[in-house]
C-alpha positions, 0 to 999 in steps of 0.5 A: 727792695730785698724781702725782709727776713721773717721768722715765724714764732712757734705756736704754743697752744695748751688750752683744755680743748687744744688737741680735739680742736686741732684734730677737728680743724685738720679734718675740716681743712682736708674737706674744704672746697678749693674755692674756700680760701683763708682770706674768705674764712677770715672775713667770715669770722669777722662778719660773724663777730659783728653779727654776734655784737649786733645780736647782743644789742638785739637781745635787749629787746628780744631775748632770742638774740642770745641764741643768734649770738651762739650761732654767730660765735660758732660761725666765728670759730669756724672762720677764725680758727680754720683760716690759718689751719687751711693755709698751713694744710695747703702750704700757702702760708703768708706769715707776716700777712697772716699774723698781722691781718689775723690779729688786727681783725681780732682787735676789732672783733673783740670790740664788736662783741663786747660793745654789743654785750655792753648794749644788751643790758645784761652787763654794765658798760664799765664791766664790759670796758674792763674786759675789753681793756684786759683783753687788749693788755693780754694781746699786747703781752702776747704779741710782744712775746711773739716778737722777742721770744719767738713763741706765740701763746694762743692760750693762758691758764688753760683757756683759749678763744674756743673755751671762752666762746663756749663759756659765753654760749653757756651763759647765753643759754642760761639768760635765755631760759631765765629772762630776768637779769639775775641779781646776786647779793654781795655785801648788802648790794645786788650785782648782775650775774654777768657783772660778777662773771665779767669782773672775775674774767677781767681780773683773771686776764689781768693777773695772767698777763702780769704773771706772763710779763714777769716770766718773760721779762726774767727769761729775756733778762737771762738771755741778754745779760749785761756786758761785764 
């Protein structure tokens, strides 16, 4: 059977740390031993995210689990961010395989992380579920745009996965040094601090997804006008 033609989407990465992150990843890729492969890095990142989710669950009983989450998030960044860079650096790209596997893995990784966070007691299960749904909505829009517009957006609103990992790590440090679950009074009721942050994050991701969907729909409408 003849090989299908496949055109890789242009990568658009405009997050706050994108330039510094790219330079760091290229520096690491140039120094990786030959036995380290892109597949090994992908597996490392996925196992690390499972570890982060389990560490959040552990933090319900021992707040030192919050520090383990930070360690696993750093390891996840190393594996998840470097796998594609290493493949491009060594000219070993497998566009269809890499795109598919990377984002199927991301789907499960996010489930591991937010599932563990929901079990931690630091956030309500419904807020964690809202964040998971919002992430999947954003992912669906990004993948559809990559297919129809040949542009793959790695960030939205100046934030990408790296910035989100850093924000989560800062929140973990706050919780570690303030072991009581912070309660913020709003309109006569108390809400967990992570519930507020999670709800804002879910709403923000949903709004950014809607804005991107409108923008991309308009672009496609102009690109494919109705025949006269």
